[in-house]
C-alpha positions as CSV (number, residue, x, y, z in Angstrom):
1,M,-217.9,-127.4,-49.0
2,T,-214.3,-126.8,-48.8
3,T,-212.9,-124.8,-45.5
4,I,-209.4,-123.2,-45.9
5,R,-207.3,-123.6,-43.3
6,E,-204.8,-120.8,-41.9
7,K,-201.5,-121.3,-42.1
8,P,-199.7,-121.5,-38.4
9,K,-197.9,-118.9,-37.4
10,A,-194.4,-119.0,-37.6
11,S,-192.3,-119.1,-34.3
12,W,-190.1,-116.4,-32.9
13,G,-187.3,-118.9,-33.8
14,Q,-188.5,-119.6,-37.4
15,R,-188.4,-115.4,-37.7
16,L,-185.2,-115.1,-36.3
17,S,-183.8,-117.6,-38.7
18,R,-185.4,-116.3,-41.8
19,S,-184.1,-113.0,-40.8
20,M,-180.4,-114.2,-40.4
21,K,-180.9,-115.5,-44.0
22,R,-182.2,-113.2,-45.3
23,D,-180.0,-110.2,-43.8
24,W,-176.8,-112.4,-42.6
25,Q,-174.5,-109.4,-43.9
26,L,-176.1,-106.6,-41.1
27,Y,-175.6,-109.6,-38.0
28,V,-172.0,-110.2,-39.2
29,L,-171.4,-106.8,-39.2
30,A,-173.5,-106.7,-35.8
31,L,-171.2,-109.3,-34.4
32,P,-168.2,-107.4,-33.2
33,A,-170.5,-105.4,-31.0
34,M,-172.5,-108.5,-29.6
35,V,-169.2,-110.1,-28.6
36,Y,-168.0,-107.0,-27.0
37,V,-171.4,-106.5,-25.1
38,L,-171.7,-110.1,-24.1
39,I,-168.2,-110.0,-22.7
40,F,-167.6,-106.6,-21.5
41,C,-171.2,-106.2,-19.9
42,Y,-173.3,-109.2,-19.7
43,G,-169.5,-111.4,-18.4
44,P,-169.1,-109.3,-15.1
45,M,-172.9,-110.1,-13.7
46,Y,-171.3,-113.0,-12.9
47,G,-169.3,-111.9,-10.3
48,L,-172.7,-110.2,-8.7
49,Q,-173.0,-113.2,-6.4
50,I,-170.5,-111.8,-4.0
51,A,-173.6,-109.2,-3.0
52,F,-175.3,-112.2,-1.2
53,K,-171.6,-113.9,-0.3
54,D,-169.1,-113.3,2.8
55,F,-166.3,-112.7,-0.3
56,T,-162.6,-114.0,0.4
57,P,-160.2,-113.5,-2.6
58,S,-158.5,-116.4,-1.9
59,K,-161.8,-119.0,-1.3
60,G,-163.1,-117.2,-4.8
61,F,-166.9,-116.6,-6.1
62,D,-168.0,-120.7,-5.3
63,G,-166.0,-121.2,-2.4
64,S,-167.3,-117.9,-0.6
65,V,-170.0,-118.6,2.3
66,W,-173.9,-118.1,1.1
67,I,-175.5,-115.0,3.5
68,G,-177.9,-113.8,1.6
69,F,-179.3,-110.3,2.0
70,Q,-177.0,-109.9,5.1
71,H,-175.6,-107.1,2.9
72,F,-178.2,-105.5,2.2
73,R,-179.5,-105.3,5.5
74,T,-176.3,-103.8,6.6
75,L,-176.8,-101.2,4.0
76,F,-179.9,-100.7,4.9
77,S,-179.6,-100.0,8.6
78,S,-176.3,-98.2,7.9
79,Y,-176.7,-94.1,9.1
80,Q,-174.8,-93.4,6.2
81,F,-177.6,-94.8,4.2
82,W,-180.0,-92.1,3.6
83,P,-178.2,-89.3,3.7
84,M,-176.0,-91.2,0.8
85,M,-179.2,-91.9,-0.9
86,R,-180.3,-88.3,-0.7
87,N,-177.5,-86.7,-2.2
88,T,-177.7,-89.1,-4.7
89,I,-181.3,-88.3,-6.0
90,V,-180.3,-84.9,-5.3
91,I,-177.6,-84.4,-7.9
92,G,-178.9,-87.2,-10.2
93,M,-182.3,-85.0,-10.7
94,Y,-180.6,-81.7,-10.4
95,V,-178.6,-83.1,-13.5
96,L,-181.9,-84.3,-15.3
97,L,-183.5,-81.1,-14.8
98,A,-181.0,-78.6,-15.4
99,G,-179.0,-80.3,-17.8
100,F,-182.0,-81.2,-20.0
101,F,-182.9,-78.4,-22.0
102,P,-179.4,-76.5,-22.4
103,P,-178.7,-78.9,-25.2
104,I,-182.0,-78.6,-27.0
105,I,-181.8,-74.7,-26.7
106,L,-178.5,-74.7,-28.2
107,A,-179.6,-77.0,-30.9
108,L,-182.2,-74.7,-31.8
109,L,-180.0,-71.9,-32.0
110,L,-177.3,-73.4,-34.1
111,H,-179.7,-74.5,-36.5
112,N,-181.2,-71.5,-37.2
113,I,-178.0,-69.6,-37.3
114,T,-177.2,-68.4,-41.2
115,N,-173.6,-67.2,-40.6
116,K,-171.6,-70.5,-41.4
117,R,-168.9,-69.2,-39.7
118,F,-169.7,-67.7,-36.6
119,K,-172.1,-70.9,-36.7
120,A,-168.8,-73.2,-36.3
121,V,-167.2,-71.2,-34.1
122,V,-169.6,-71.3,-31.5
123,Q,-170.0,-75.1,-32.4
124,T,-166.1,-75.3,-31.7
125,V,-166.4,-73.3,-28.6
126,T,-169.2,-75.1,-27.0
127,Y,-167.5,-78.8,-28.0
128,A,-164.1,-78.1,-26.7
129,P,-165.1,-78.6,-22.9
130,H,-166.3,-82.1,-23.5
131,F,-162.9,-83.3,-24.4
132,I,-161.5,-81.4,-21.0
133,S,-160.1,-84.6,-18.1
134,I,-162.2,-84.8,-15.2
135,V,-159.2,-84.2,-13.2
136,V,-158.3,-80.9,-15.7
137,L,-161.7,-79.7,-14.9
138,V,-161.6,-79.9,-11.4
139,S,-158.5,-78.3,-11.0
140,M,-159.7,-75.3,-13.1
141,M,-163.0,-75.1,-10.7
142,K,-160.6,-75.3,-7.4
143,L,-158.5,-72.6,-9.0
144,M,-161.3,-70.0,-10.3
145,L,-163.1,-70.6,-6.7
146,S,-160.4,-70.4,-4.6
147,P,-160.9,-68.2,-1.4
148,K,-157.2,-66.5,-2.1
149,A,-156.5,-65.8,-5.7
150,G,-159.8,-67.2,-7.2
151,V,-161.2,-65.2,-10.0
152,I,-165.0,-65.7,-8.8
153,N,-163.8,-64.1,-5.2
154,S,-162.1,-61.7,-6.6
155,L,-165.2,-60.4,-8.6
156,I,-167.3,-60.5,-5.3
157,V,-164.8,-58.6,-3.5
158,M,-164.7,-56.0,-6.3
159,L,-168.7,-55.7,-6.1
160,G,-168.2,-55.3,-1.9
161,G,-168.8,-58.9,-1.0
162,T,-166.8,-60.9,1.5
163,K,-164.8,-63.8,-0.1
164,K,-165.9,-67.6,0.3
165,D,-164.6,-71.1,0.1
166,F,-167.4,-72.2,-2.2
167,M,-165.3,-75.8,-2.7
168,G,-165.8,-76.2,1.6
169,L,-169.6,-75.1,1.6
170,A,-171.9,-78.2,1.5
171,S,-175.0,-76.0,0.1
172,A,-172.7,-75.1,-2.9
173,F,-171.6,-78.6,-3.8
174,P,-175.0,-79.4,-6.0
175,H,-174.5,-76.2,-7.9
176,I,-170.9,-76.4,-8.8
177,Y,-171.2,-80.1,-9.8
178,V,-174.5,-79.5,-12.0
179,L,-173.3,-76.2,-13.3
180,S,-170.0,-77.3,-14.8
181,D,-171.4,-80.6,-15.5
182,I,-173.6,-78.5,-18.0
183,W,-170.7,-76.1,-19.2
184,Q,-168.9,-79.3,-20.5
185,S,-171.7,-81.3,-21.9
186,V,-173.8,-78.8,-23.2
187,G,-172.0,-78.7,-27.0
188,W,-171.8,-82.3,-26.8
189,S,-175.3,-83.4,-25.9
190,S,-176.6,-80.8,-28.6
191,I,-175.0,-82.9,-31.7
192,I,-178.0,-85.6,-31.7
193,Y,-180.4,-83.2,-31.4
194,L,-179.0,-81.0,-34.9
195,A,-178.9,-84.5,-36.2
196,A,-182.6,-84.7,-35.6
197,L,-183.4,-81.2,-37.2
198,S,-181.3,-81.7,-40.0
199,G,-184.1,-84.7,-41.5
200,A,-186.8,-81.9,-41.0
201,S,-189.0,-81.2,-44.1
202,Q,-188.1,-78.1,-45.8
203,E,-191.6,-78.2,-47.5
204,L,-192.7,-77.0,-43.5
205,Y,-190.2,-74.4,-43.5
206,E,-191.5,-73.3,-46.6
207,A,-195.1,-73.4,-45.5
208,A,-194.4,-71.5,-42.1
209,K,-192.8,-68.9,-44.2
210,V,-195.5,-68.5,-46.3
211,D,-197.9,-68.3,-43.4
212,G,-195.6,-65.5,-42.3
213,A,-194.3,-67.2,-39.4
214,N,-190.6,-65.5,-37.9
215,K,-187.9,-67.6,-36.2
216,I,-188.9,-67.8,-33.0
217,Q,-192.5,-69.1,-34.4
218,R,-190.8,-71.7,-36.6
219,M,-188.5,-72.9,-34.0
220,I,-191.4,-73.6,-32.1
221,Y,-193.9,-74.8,-34.2
222,V,-191.9,-76.6,-36.8
223,D,-188.3,-77.5,-35.1
224,L,-189.6,-78.6,-31.7
225,P,-192.2,-81.3,-33.0
226,C,-189.4,-82.5,-35.4
227,I,-186.9,-83.4,-32.1
228,M,-189.4,-84.2,-29.8
229,P,-189.5,-87.8,-30.0
230,T,-185.7,-87.6,-29.6
231,A,-186.1,-85.5,-26.9
232,I,-188.2,-88.2,-25.1
233,T,-185.8,-90.7,-26.0
234,M,-183.2,-88.6,-24.3
235,L,-185.3,-88.2,-21.2
236,I,-185.7,-91.9,-20.7
237,L,-182.4,-93.1,-20.9
238,A,-181.0,-90.0,-18.5
239,S,-183.9,-90.9,-16.3
240,G,-182.2,-94.5,-16.4
241,R,-178.7,-93.0,-15.3
242,I,-180.3,-90.5,-12.2
243,M,-178.1,-92.4,-9.7
244,N,-174.9,-92.6,-11.8
245,S,-173.4,-89.2,-11.0
246,S,-169.9,-89.3,-11.6
247,T,-167.9,-91.0,-9.0
248,Q,-164.5,-89.6,-10.2
249,K,-165.8,-86.3,-10.3
250,V,-167.4,-86.3,-7.1
251,L,-164.3,-87.7,-5.1
252,L,-162.2,-84.7,-6.8
253,M,-164.3,-82.3,-5.7
254,Q,-164.7,-84.2,-2.0
255,N,-163.5,-82.6,1.1
256,S,-164.3,-82.7,4.8
257,L,-165.9,-79.4,4.6
258,N,-168.3,-80.6,2.0
259,L,-169.1,-84.2,2.9
260,S,-172.6,-83.9,4.0
261,A,-173.6,-82.8,1.0
262,S,-171.0,-85.0,-1.8
263,E,-171.3,-88.6,-0.1
264,I,-172.8,-90.6,-3.0
265,I,-173.6,-94.1,-3.4
266,G,-170.8,-94.0,-6.1
267,T,-167.9,-92.7,-3.6
268,F,-169.2,-95.2,-0.7
269,V,-169.0,-98.0,-3.4
270,Y,-165.3,-97.1,-4.2
271,K,-164.4,-96.0,-0.3
272,S,-165.9,-99.4,0.6
273,G,-164.7,-101.9,-2.2
274,V,-161.3,-100.7,-3.0
275,L,-159.8,-98.8,0.1
276,N,-161.8,-101.1,2.9
277,Q,-161.9,-104.4,0.9
278,Q,-165.5,-105.0,2.0
279,Y,-165.7,-106.1,-1.7
280,G,-169.3,-108.1,-0.9
281,Y,-170.9,-105.1,1.1
282,S,-169.5,-102.6,-1.8
283,T,-171.1,-105.0,-4.5
284,A,-174.7,-104.9,-2.6
285,A,-174.6,-101.3,-2.5
286,G,-173.9,-100.9,-6.3
287,L,-176.4,-103.6,-7.3
288,F,-179.1,-101.5,-5.2
289,Q,-178.0,-98.6,-7.1
290,S,-178.3,-100.3,-10.6
291,I,-182.1,-101.6,-9.1
292,V,-182.7,-98.3,-8.7
293,N,-181.9,-97.1,-12.5
294,V,-183.7,-99.9,-14.1
295,I,-187.0,-98.9,-12.1
296,M,-186.7,-95.1,-13.1
297,L,-185.8,-96.5,-16.5
298,V,-188.8,-98.8,-16.9
299,T,-191.3,-96.4,-14.9
300,V,-190.2,-93.5,-17.2
301,N,-190.5,-95.5,-20.1
302,K,-194.3,-96.5,-19.5
303,I,-195.0,-92.9,-18.9
304,S,-193.9,-91.8,-22.0
305,Q,-195.6,-95.0,-23.4
306,K,-198.8,-93.5,-22.0
307,L,-198.4,-89.9,-22.7
308,S,-196.8,-90.0,-26.6
309,D,-196.0,-92.6,-29.3
310,S,-192.5,-92.6,-28.1
311,S,-190.6,-95.4,-26.0
312,L,-188.0,-97.7,-25.9
313,W,-189.9,-100.6,-25.7
């Protein structure tokens, strides 16, 4: 009686070698992007060691004294840490929750508009703010919200109210930041959902029309399920950037009156590292910020994996 021996499974290296021989053209096309990522994304990670050293530029990375977690202990015991952490999380969560649905809604509306000329105009108008620089955007906000001649305060006075210095109100800072961010990014962010909607099966639309579904019902029962995997993926990616508010925008909006709400980890890293030349201390703060982002990314991806079939890995 003869026994059939199973072939041993190919190792990871063998499978990779076969794949590279079979699809070598694709690997050649991907090579420039891989080199770019290695040089500019992974290469600078060598400098993260200064978060654990008393870094002195004249001594370099290797010559500086190793001090372990001293910078982290100093950061966590600082009176600035918890207010700064709270502001970072508040703004990040606000941007995530308030800014997640508008691009989806805009994409659904644009996808169901039949007038091509009107659709093109709306797309142009909503995409245009994305190309405005942060400096120009903040300057526009300061002009519109100015207590002297700002449009918003002029309308408030016309309605019988009193003028307010909105840029100086700590309570108004998160709202101004998030609303301006939505205005600037909603059109550009809707592109990926429009791309997902373009791949929807026409048979589903025809079946829905035969069943008597109106446009709203087709959006709910056909369009939304079509873009749901894309939306979940975008949510996971956005959760990995929850601690990364725009430092440049916050710095430009920041002043002594709203400092209690506008001091975030990004501005702290800039001030301690660039202005005060505390390189190791600022690197420790930046590393902590990145670690929190990774934890959020992995957690949300795990939750998505359990609740749905969509996940990054």
